C-alpha positions as CSV (number, residue, x, y, z in Angstrom):
1,X,-24.4,-12.6,6.5
2,X,-23.1,-9.4,8.1
3,X,-21.9,-9.6,11.7
4,X,-21.1,-6.6,13.9
5,X,-18.1,-7.0,16.3
6,X,-16.9,-4.5,18.8
7,X,-13.1,-3.9,19.0
8,X,-12.8,-4.3,22.8
9,X,-9.6,-2.6,24.1
10,X,-8.6,-3.9,27.5
11,X,-6.7,-1.1,29.2
12,X,-7.3,-1.9,32.9
13,X,-6.8,-4.7,35.4
14,X,-8.8,-7.8,34.5
15,X,-12.0,-8.0,36.6
16,X,-14.1,-11.0,35.6
17,X,-17.4,-9.6,36.8
18,X,-16.9,-6.3,35.1
19,X,-15.8,-8.0,31.8
20,X,-18.8,-10.3,31.8
21,X,-21.1,-7.3,32.4
22,X,-19.4,-5.5,29.5
23,X,-20.1,-8.5,27.3
24,X,-23.8,-8.4,28.3
25,X,-23.8,-4.7,27.4
26,X,-22.3,-5.4,24.0
27,X,-25.0,-8.0,23.4
28,X,-27.7,-5.7,24.6
29,X,-26.4,-3.0,22.1
30,X,-26.9,-5.5,19.3
31,X,-23.3,-6.6,18.7
32,X,-22.7,-10.2,17.5
33,X,-19.4,-10.4,19.2
34,X,-16.2,-8.8,20.4
35,X,-12.5,-8.6,19.4
36,X,-10.6,-8.8,22.7
37,X,-7.5,-6.6,22.5
38,X,-5.3,-6.1,25.6
39,X,-3.2,-3.4,23.9
40,X,-2.4,-1.2,26.9
41,X,-2.9,-3.9,29.6
42,X,-1.4,-2.8,32.9
43,X,-0.3,-6.3,34.0
44,X,-2.9,-7.0,36.8
45,X,-2.9,-10.0,37.0
46,X,0.4,-10.9,35.3
47,X,0.1,-10.8,31.5
48,X,-0.4,-14.4,30.2
49,X,0.0,-15.8,33.7
50,X,-2.1,-18.5,35.2
51,X,-4.6,-16.1,36.8
52,X,-4.8,-14.0,33.6
53,X,-5.6,-17.1,31.5
54,X,-8.2,-18.3,34.0
55,X,-10.0,-15.0,33.9
56,X,-9.9,-14.7,30.1
57,X,-11.1,-18.3,29.8
58,X,-14.1,-17.6,32.0
59,X,-14.9,-14.5,30.0
60,X,-14.7,-16.5,26.7
61,X,-17.1,-19.1,28.1
62,X,-19.5,-16.3,29.3
63,X,-19.5,-14.8,25.8
64,X,-20.3,-18.2,24.4
65,X,-23.1,-18.7,27.0
66,X,-24.8,-15.4,26.0
67,X,-24.4,-16.0,22.3
68,X,-21.5,-13.7,21.4
69,X,-18.6,-14.5,19.1
70,X,-15.2,-13.9,20.8
71,X,-12.0,-13.2,18.9
72,X,-8.6,-12.3,20.3
73,X,-6.3,-9.8,18.7
74,X,-3.1,-9.7,20.6
75,X,0.2,-9.3,18.6
76,X,2.1,-8.7,21.9
77,X,1.0,-12.1,23.3
78,X,2.1,-13.8,20.1
79,X,5.5,-12.3,20.4
80,X,5.7,-13.4,24.0
81,X,4.8,-17.0,23.1
82,X,7.4,-17.2,20.3
83,X,10.1,-17.3,22.9
84,X,9.0,-20.9,23.6
85,X,9.6,-23.3,20.8
86,X,6.6,-25.6,21.5
87,X,4.2,-22.6,21.8
88,X,5.5,-21.3,18.4
89,X,4.6,-24.6,16.8
90,X,1.1,-24.5,18.3
91,X,0.6,-21.0,17.1
92,X,1.6,-21.9,13.6
93,X,-0.6,-25.0,13.6
94,X,-3.5,-23.0,14.9
95,X,-3.0,-20.3,12.3
96,X,-3.0,-22.8,9.6
97,X,-6.2,-24.4,10.9
98,X,-8.0,-21.0,11.0
99,X,-6.7,-20.1,7.6
100,X,-8.3,-23.2,6.1
101,X,-11.6,-22.9,8.0
């Protein structure tokens, strides 16, 4: 089965309402999901901070609610997390899980 995903570059401050509306727009255009990519993210709220994670979590749940797949592509975030030993272990375990799935 073919699925169509939009590469969704996040290059502005995170605005939950705007992001959820954009998800609905993607769905209405016939996309099956999005690939969330904060490549040129300006840091509002702080990148990978509590507020950032809260907003992204709500946006992911909204995507699920409206029937969209939600992937995250963020090589910068992975580099940030590798500074923390426990996070690196979690990433490796998660990568292994997805590789087997």
